[in-house]
C-alpha positions in Angstrom: -41.0 -35.7 -28.7 -41.8 -38.7 -26.5 -39.1 -39.2 -23.9 -38.4 -41.7 -21.1 -36.1 -40.6 -18.3 -34.2 -43.7 -17.8 -30.8 -42.9 -16.2 -29.5 -46.1 -14.5 -26.8 -46.7 -12.1 -26.6 -50.5 -12.4 -23.8 -52.4 -14.1 -25.8 -55.1 -15.8 -24.5 -58.6 -15.9 -21.3 -59.6 -14.1 -19.9 -60.7 -17.5 -19.7 -57.0 -18.5 -16.8 -56.5 -16.1 -13.1 -57.2 -16.1 -11.2 -58.1 -12.9 -7.5 -57.8 -11.8 -6.4 -60.8 -9.7 -3.4 -58.9 -8.5 -4.9 -55.7 -6.9 -8.7 -56.3 -7.1 -9.3 -53.5 -9.6 -12.7 -53.8 -11.4 -13.7 -52.0 -14.6 -16.3 -52.1 -17.4 -13.8 -50.8 -20.0 -12.8 -53.4 -22.5 -9.1 -53.5 -21.5 -6.7 -56.4 -21.3 -4.3 -55.0 -18.7 -4.9 -53.4 -15.3 -4.3 -49.6 -15.3 -3.2 -49.7 -11.6 -0.6 -52.5 -11.5 -0.3 -53.6 -15.1 -1.4 -57.2 -14.5 -3.7 -59.1 -16.9 -7.5 -58.6 -16.6 -9.9 -61.6 -16.4 -13.6 -62.1 -17.1 -14.2 -63.5 -13.6 -13.1 -62.4 -10.1 -10.4 -64.4 -8.4 -11.9 -66.7 -5.7 -9.6 -67.5 -2.8 -10.5 -70.3 -0.5 -9.4 -69.9 3.1 -9.2 -73.2 5.0 -10.7 -72.9 8.4 -8.6 -74.3 11.3 -9.8 -77.6 12.5 -10.9 -77.9 16.1 -10.1 -81.6 16.6 -6.3 -81.5 16.1 -4.4 -84.1 18.1 -2.7 -82.9 21.3 0.8 -83.5 19.9 0.0 -81.0 17.1 -0.6 -78.0 19.3 2.3 -76.2 17.8 0.4 -76.1 14.5 -2.8 -74.8 16.0 -3.4 -71.1 15.0 -2.5 -68.7 17.7 -4.6 -65.7 18.7 -2.9 -63.2 16.3 -3.5 -65.6 13.3 -7.2 -65.9 14.3 -7.6 -62.1 14.5 -5.9 -61.7 11.1 -8.1 -64.4 9.5 -11.2 -62.7 10.9 -10.1 -59.4 9.6 -9.4 -60.8 6.1 -12.9 -62.4 6.1 -14.5 -59.1 7.1 -12.5 -57.1 4.5 -13.6 -59.6 1.8 -17.2 -59.2 2.8 -16.9 -55.4 2.6 -15.2 -55.6 -0.8 -17.9 -57.9 -2.1 -20.6 -55.6 -0.9 -19.0 -52.6 -2.6 -18.6 -54.6 -5.8 -22.4 -55.4 -5.7 -23.2 -51.7 -5.1 -21.2 -50.3 -8.0 -19.5 -53.0 -10.0 -19.3 -51.3 -13.3 -17.3 -48.2 -12.4 -13.6 -48.1 -12.8 -13.4 -46.6 -9.3 -15.4 -44.4 -6.9 -12.2 -42.4 -6.4 -9.7 -41.4 -9.1 -7.3 -44.3 -9.9 -3.8 -43.1 -9.6 -0.6 -44.3 -11.3 2.0 -45.7 -8.9 3.0 -43.1 -6.3 0.9 -40.3 -4.8 -1.2 -38.5 -7.4 -0.8 -34.7 -7.5 -3.5 -34.1 -10.1 -6.9 -35.6 -10.3 -8.8 -36.0 -13.6 -12.4 -37.1 -14.4 -13.7 -38.5 -17.7 -15.9 -41.3 -19.0 -15.7 -44.5 -21.1 -15.0 -42.8 -24.4 -12.0 -44.6 -25.9 -10.5 -41.3 -27.0 -9.9 -40.5 -23.4 -7.8 -43.6 -22.9 -4.6 -41.6 -23.2 -5.1 -40.5 -19.6 -4.5 -44.0 -18.4 -2.0 -45.0 -21.1 1.3 -46.0 -19.5 3.4 -44.1 -22.0 1.6 -40.9 -21.2 1.8 -41.5 -17.5 5.6 -42.0 -17.9 5.8 -38.7 -19.7 3.9 -37.0 -16.8 6.3 -38.6 -14.3 9.2 -37.0 -16.2 7.5 -33.7 -15.4 7.1 -34.8 -11.8 3.4 -35.2 -12.2 1.4 -38.3 -11.2 -2.2 -38.5 -12.3 -5.3 -39.9 -10.6 -8.0 -40.8 -13.1 -11.6 -42.0 -12.7 -14.8 -42.3 -14.7 -17.6 -40.1 -13.6 -20.5 -40.9 -15.8 -22.8 -38.3 -14.2 -22.0 -35.1 -16.1 -23.5 -32.9 -13.4 -21.4 -34.6 -10.7 -18.3 -34.2 -12.8 -18.9 -30.5 -13.1 -19.6 -30.1 -9.4 -16.4 -31.8 -8.4 -14.4 -29.6 -10.8 -16.0 -26.4 -9.5 -15.4 -27.3 -5.9 -11.7 -28.2 -6.6 -12.2 -31.8 -5.6 -10.6 -32.6 -8.9 -8.1 -30.5 -11.0 -9.2 -31.3 -14.5 -12.0 -33.0 -16.5 -12.3 -34.0 -20.1 -15.7 -33.4 -21.7 -17.5 -32.0 -24.8 -18.1 -28.3 -25.3 -21.9 -28.8 -25.2 -21.6 -29.9 -21.5 -20.2 -26.4 -20.6 -23.7 -25.2 -21.2 -25.8 -28.1 -20.2 -24.0 -28.8 -16.9 -22.1 -25.5 -16.2 -19.0 -25.3 -14.1 -16.7 -22.5 -12.9 -13.6 -23.9 -14.6 -12.1 -22.9 -18.0 -11.0 -24.8 -21.1 -7.2 -24.9 -21.1 -6.6 -27.4 -24.0 -8.3 -28.8 -27.0 -8.5 -32.7 -26.9 -10.2 -34.0 -30.1 -13.1 -33.7 -32.5 -14.8 -36.8 -33.8 -15.3 -37.6 -37.5 -17.3 -40.8 -37.2 -16.4 -42.1 -33.7 -19.9 -41.1 -32.5 -22.5 -42.8 -34.6 -26.2 -43.8 -35.0 -26.4 -47.6 -35.3 -29.5 -49.4 -36.8 -31.0 -52.5 -35.1 -31.3 -54.4 -38.4 -31.3 -57.7 -36.5 -34.6 -57.0 -34.7 -35.9 -54.9 -37.6 -34.6 -56.5 -40.9 -36.2 -53.8 -43.0 -34.2 -51.1 -41.3 -30.9 -51.0 -43.3 -30.7 -47.3 -44.2 -31.7 -44.1 -42.6 -34.6 -43.9 -45.0 -35.7 -47.4 -43.9 -35.5 -46.2 -40.3 -37.8 -43.3 -41.2 -40.3 -45.5 -42.9 -40.4 -48.0 -40.0 -41.0 -45.2 -37.5 -43.8 -43.7 -39.6 -45.5 -47.1 -40.1 -45.3 -47.8 -36.3 -46.7 -44.4 -35.5 -49.6 -45.0 -37.8 -50.4 -48.1 -35.9 -50.4 -46.2 -32.6 -46.9 -47.1 -31.2 -43.5 -45.5 -31.1 -40.2 -47.2 -31.9 -37.4 -46.4 -29.5 -33.9 -44.9 -29.8 -31.4 -45.4 -27.0 -28.4 -43.3 -26.0 -26.6 -41.9 -23.0 -28.6 -39.0 -21.8 -27.1 -35.6 -21.3 -23.9 -36.6 -23.2 -22.4 -36.0 -26.6 -24.7 -38.8 -27.9 -27.8 -36.8 -27.1 -26.3 -33.7 -28.5 -25.4 -35.6 -31.7 -29.1 -36.7 -31.9 -30.1 -33.1 -32.1 -27.6 -32.2 -34.8 -28.4 -35.2 -36.9 -32.2 -34.4 -36.6 -31.4 -30.9 -37.9 -29.1 -32.3 -40.7 -31.2 -35.2 -42.1 -34.9 -35.0 -43.0 -35.1 -38.7 -42.5 -34.2 -38.6 -38.8 -37.0 -36.9 -36.9 -36.7 -37.3 -33.1 -40.4 -36.7 -32.6 -41.2 -40.0 -34.2 -39.4 -42.0 -31.6 -39.6 -42.9 -27.9 -36.2 -41.7 -26.4 -34.6 -44.0 -23.8 -31.8 -42.3 -21.9 -29.3 -44.2 -19.8 -26.2 -43.3 -17.9 -23.4 -44.2 -20.3 -22.8 -45.5 -23.8 -21.7 -48.9 -22.4 -25.1 -49.3 -20.8 -26.9 -48.1 -24.0 -25.0 -50.7 -26.0 -25.9 -53.6 -23.6 -29.5 -52.5 -23.5 -29.6 -52.2 -27.3 -28.7 -55.8 -27.6 -30.9 -57.0 -24.7 -33.9 -54.7 -24.5 -36.4 -54.9 -21.6 -39.7 -56.5 -22.3 -41.9 -54.3 -24.5 -39.1 -52.1 -25.7 -38.8 -51.8 -29.5 -35.3 -50.3 -29.8 -34.8 -49.7 -33.5 -31.6 -47.6 -33.2 -29.0 -46.4 -30.8 -26.3 -43.7 -30.7 -22.9 -44.8 -29.3 -19.3 -43.7 -29.0 -16.2 -45.8 -29.3 -15.4 -48.6 -28.6 -19.1 -49.5 -28.8 -19.6 -48.4 -32.4 -16.9 -50.9 -33.4 -18.4 -53.6 -31.3 -21.8 -53.0 -32.9 -20.3 -53.2 -36.4 -18.5 -56.4 -35.4 -21.7 -57.9 -34.2 -23.4 -57.3 -37.5 -25.4 -54.1 -36.8 -25.5 -51.4 -39.5 -23.8 -48.0 -38.8 -25.6 -45.0 -40.2 -25.3 -41.2 -39.7 -22.3 -40.1 -37.6 -20.4 -37.1 -36.3 -18.7 -37.0 -39.7 -22.0 -35.5 -41.0 -21.9 -32.6 -38.6 -18.2 -31.7 -38.7 -16.4 -30.0 -35.8 -19.5 -30.3 -33.6 -18.6 -33.1 -31.2 -15.5 -31.5 -29.7 -13.7 -32.7 -26.6 -11.8 -30.3 -24.4 -9.7 -30.2 -21.1 -11.3 -28.0 -18.4 -9.2 -26.9 -15.4 -10.8 -26.1 -12.0 -10.7 -22.5 -10.8 -8.6 -23.6 -7.8 -5.8 -25.1 -9.9 -5.8 -22.2 -12.3 -5.4 -19.7 -9.4 -3.1 -21.6 -7.1 -1.1 -23.9 -9.4 -0.9 -22.4 -13.0 2.5 -24.0 -13.4 0.9 -27.4 -12.9 -1.6 -26.6 -15.6 1.1 -25.6 -17.9 3.2 -28.8 -17.3 0.1 -31.0 -17.8 -0.9 -29.3 -21.1 2.8 -29.4 -22.3 3.2 -33.1 -21.5 -0.1 -33.9 -23.3 0.8 -32.1 -26.5 4.3 -33.5 -26.6 2.8 -36.9 -26.3 0.4 -36.2 -29.1 3.2 -34.8 -31.3 5.2 -38.0 -31.0 2.1 -40.2 -31.7 1.2 -38.2 -34.8 4.5 -39.0 -36.5 4.1 -42.8 -36.2 0.6 -43.9 -35.2 1.7 -47.5 -34.4 1.8 -46.8 -30.7 -1.6 -45.1 -30.9 -3.1 -48.1 -32.7 -1.7 -50.4 -30.1 -3.1 -48.3 -27.3 -6.6 -48.6 -28.7 -6.1 -52.3 -29.3 -5.0 -52.9 -25.7 -7.3 -50.5 -23.9 -10.3 -50.8 -26.2 -10.2 -54.5 -27.0 -10.1 -53.7 -30.7 -8.3 -55.5 -33.5 -5.5 -53.7 -35.5 -7.9 -52.9 -38.3 -10.6 -51.7 -36.0 -8.1 -49.4 -34.2 -7.1 -47.9 -37.5 -10.7 -47.2 -38.3 -11.1 -45.5 -35.0 -8.1 -43.3 -35.7 -9.8 -42.3 -39.0 -12.9 -41.3 -37.1 -11.3 -38.9 -34.6 -8.8 -36.1 -34.9 -6.6 -35.4 -31.9 -5.5 -31.7 -31.6 -1.8 -30.8 -31.6 -0.6 -27.6 -30.0 -0.7 -25.5 -33.2 -4.2 -26.6 -34.2 -5.4 -26.0 -30.6 -3.8 -22.6 -30.7 -5.6 -21.8 -34.0 -8.9 -22.7 -32.3 -8.3 -20.8 -29.1 -6.1 -17.8 -30.1 -6.1 -17.6 -33.9 -7.6 -14.7 -35.9 -10.8 -16.5 -36.6 -11.3 -17.6 -32.9 -12.8 -20.9 -34.1 -13.5 -22.1 -30.5 -15.5 -19.0 -29.9 -17.5 -19.7 -33.0 -18.2 -23.3 -32.0 -19.2 -22.3 -28.5 -21.7 -19.7 -29.9 -23.0 -22.2 -32.4 -23.4 -24.9 -29.7 -25.3 -22.6 -27.3 -27.7 -21.6 -30.1 -28.4 -25.2 -31.0 -29.1 -26.1 -27.4 -31.2 -23.0 -26.8 -33.1 -23.5 -30.1 -33.9 -27.2 -29.2 -35.2 -26.2 -25.7 -32.3 -27.7 -23.8 -31.3 -24.3 -22.4 -33.5 -21.6 -21.0 -30.7 -19.0 -20.8 -27.2 -18.8 -22.3 -24.1 -16.8 -21.3 -23.6 -13.6 -23.3 -19.8 -13.8 -23.5 -18.4 -17.3 -24.3 -14.8 -16.0 -24.0 -15.1 -16.5 -20.3 -15.3 -20.2 -20.8 -11.7 -20.7 -22.0 -8.1 -19.6 -21.2 -5.8 -19.8 -24.2 -2.5 -18.8 -22.6 -1.3 -22.3 -21.8 -1.6 -23.5 -25.4 -0.2 -20.2 -26.7 2.9 -20.8 -24.6 3.6 -24.1 -26.5 2.5 -23.4 -30.1 4.6 -22.1 -32.9 1.7 -21.1 -35.1 -1.9 -20.1 -35.0 -2.6 -20.4 -38.7 -5.6 -22.3 -40.1 -3.1 -24.6 -42.0 -2.2 -26.1 -38.7 -5.5 -28.0 -38.7 -6.9 -30.6 -41.1 -8.6 -28.9 -44.0 -12.4 -29.3 -44.1 -12.9 -27.1 -47.1 -14.7 -28.7 -50.1 -12.5 -29.6 -53.0 -15.6 -29.5 -55.3 -15.3 -27.1 -58.2 -18.0 -24.4 -58.6 -20.8 -25.3 -60.9 -20.0 -24.3 -64.4 -22.0 -21.5 -66.0 -24.7 -23.2 -68.2 -24.1 -22.7 -72.0 -26.8 -21.1 -74.0 -29.1 -23.8 -75.6 -28.7 -24.3 -79.3 -31.2 -22.5 -81.4 -32.7 -25.7 -82.6 -33.6 -26.8 -79.1 -37.2 -26.6 -78.2 -38.4 -25.6 -74.6 -39.6 -29.2 -74.2 -36.1 -30.5 -75.1 -34.4 -28.1 -72.7 -36.6 -29.1 -69.8 -36.0 -32.8 -70.5 -32.2 -32.2 -70.3 -32.5 -30.4 -66.9 -34.2 -33.3 -65.3 -32.1 -36.1 -66.8 -30.2 -38.1 -64.3 -26.4 -37.6 -64.6 -23.8 -39.5 -62.6 -20.3 -40.8 -62.5 -19.6 -44.2 -60.9 -16.2 -45.6 -59.8 -15.2 -48.8 -58.0 -13.0 -48.5 -54.9 -10.2 -51.0 -54.6 -8.8 -52.0 -51.2 -5.8 -54.1 -50.2 -6.6 -57.7 -49.2 -8.0 -57.8 -45.7 -7.7 -54.0 -45.2 -10.4 -51.5 -44.4 -8.3 -48.4 -44.8 -8.1 -46.3 -48.0 -4.7 -46.6 -49.6 -3.1 -43.9 -51.8 -4.5 -45.3 -55.0 -8.1 -45.4 -53.6 -7.8 -41.8 -52.4 -6.5 -40.8 -55.8 -9.4 -42.4 -57.5 -11.9 -40.7 -55.2 -10.2 -37.3 -55.5 -10.4 -37.5 -59.3 -14.2 -37.9 -59.2 -14.8 -35.6 -56.2 -12.9 -32.8 -57.8 -15.4 -32.7 -60.6 -18.4 -32.7 -58.2 -20.7 -29.7 -57.4 -21.3 -28.7 -53.8 -25.0 -29.7 -54.0 -24.4 -33.1 -55.7 -25.4 -36.4 -54.2 -22.8 -39.0 -53.4 -24.1 -42.5 -53.2 -21.8 -45.2 -51.6 -23.1 -48.7 -52.4 -21.6 -51.7 -50.6 -22.6 -54.9 -52.2 -22.0 -58.3 -50.6 -22.6 -61.9 -51.7 -25.4 -63.9 -50.1 -22.9 -66.4 -48.9 -20.6 -63.8 -47.3 -19.3 -64.8 -43.9 -19.9 -62.5 -40.9 -16.2 -61.5 -40.9 -16.3 -60.5 -44.6 -19.5 -58.6 -44.0 -18.0 -56.7 -41.1 -14.9 -55.8 -43.3 -17.2 -54.5 -46.0 -19.0 -52.3 -43.6 -15.7 -50.9 -42.3 -14.6 -50.2 -45.8 -17.9 -48.4 -46.6 -17.5 -46.3 -43.4 -13.9 -45.4 -44.4 -15.1 -44.2 -47.8 -18.0 -42.3 -46.3 -15.7 -40.4 -43.9 -13.4 -39.5 -46.7 -16.2 -38.2 -48.9 -17.7 -36.1 -46.0 -14.3 -34.5 -45.3 -13.9 -33.6 -49.0 -17.5 -32.6 -49.7 -19.1 -31.3 -46.5 -22.0 -29.7 -48.3 -23.0 -32.7 -50.4 -25.7 -35.2 -49.6 -24.1 -38.6 -48.8 -26.2 -41.8 -49.0 -24.6 -45.1 -47.9 -26.5 -48.4 -48.6 -25.7 -52.0 -48.0 -27.1 -54.4 -50.6 -27.1 -58.1 -51.2 -25.7 -59.0 -54.6 -26.6 -62.6 -54.9 -23.4 -64.3 -56.0 -21.5 -61.1 -56.8 -18.2 -60.6 -55.0 -18.1 -57.9 -52.2 -17.4 -54.5 -53.6 -17.9 -50.8 -53.0 -18.9 -48.3 -55.7 -19.2 -44.6 -55.4 -21.7 -42.7 -57.6 -21.8 -38.9 -57.9 -24.4 -36.7 -59.6 -28.0 -35.6 -59.5 -31.3 -37.2 -59.9 -30.9 -40.2 -57.6 -34.0 -41.7 -56.2 -34.1 -42.1 -52.4 
């Protein structure tokens, strides 16, 4: 596989940042309110003009002339401003070089990154819940996974949120103490159909890469290196024969936000045909007219986020760990009943619309205490299974040269067990296929000839239905799910499911984005119901035909 080590520390253009005029907080997250003081965020920094004292004041105005203390204060302010500007130029895109705390002294420090699913850590409702438990949290982005692990191992921070593959790729001495989420579409391969109009499907991506290689060049795929995006690329390459990493030049950058900016504005000579992003950048790509393709929904329960505690806090302050885990799952429990507050959280902190927030919620499952307990302490030890699977994938792909023999040492399930009321599998969303087993073939009639029997075996059979959505909505309603269930329940595990989204040539950009969101919602539902089936999603122009989505199930489809 051709690779390019391209880990960058730069922010990009100033327009990528948000500024708080109240407390000088700077971030690259697409938020509308400051997480430090709650004030609005603006696209440009606040410029304050300081009028210099005039030297030609009249003698009778001496009382108005600045005294020595005022002059010293002004000089200090000017110096502080210069230092602040220099810091901003050095690292303008980070939320902070040190964890950003809620009001009051922080007594736990947490590291994460720009994934929207982590935004609960700086959500005001969650921080209020922590304050009720006499906990204040200091949170910061640390985009370098190795640095994040080192700070946790040294006790510089108490917790970090990360994916389970990072426990092997950037090892630390902490332990998993809570399950955070698994993504079902929130991490996704996005096609650059604007620069490459012929690339509208995964098959089209494969053809474009093959043709470019025959002409002596490689097209590029960009993603955040050493992150869930890179791990997802390995899983998708193993899952889909049309996604072969060796056909591409791999561009690795520091974060998904950087990958998204570079995807839109490549450097000279770069032919970026696709990128892998996490939310909110998947939604932004969809909104901008790019085509989403394979996602974490195609490799279920593989992109799993967890909370890891440092060895120091586990040894010296286990009560603090228990209170933090308890506060988190109580917060999740309340949000699971009515997801309005969750939707509003992602709108405010991710810059999404209400519809986009609901799509994001469909693409990620947040663990509650009982499901986490099933993973960590249940009879099937699902976390142990996923850790063993992950290390095998990383070792088999050459990412690891050695693996731990006992993955049980990587987690501590006692804190979750203290809170849960069950460890049953029913506590978690079902991923089992609802497809009925293939019926036993009936004996052929005596009058059938071998040639006739062979012809029947190769005949294309399929069932097609149209999916109806509410006006302006991209979420499946009960009727749409019922229609899908009726046809999915008749499918065989090895059937092919084709999702065809057709749009009119005169469709507006907004209508096209809505159609893509609807196709994604259908795809995620189908993948959850039929995890072993082959799912093909295509976007077609239908001339004057009204936008619609049809689902076909059967055998004999042509690629």
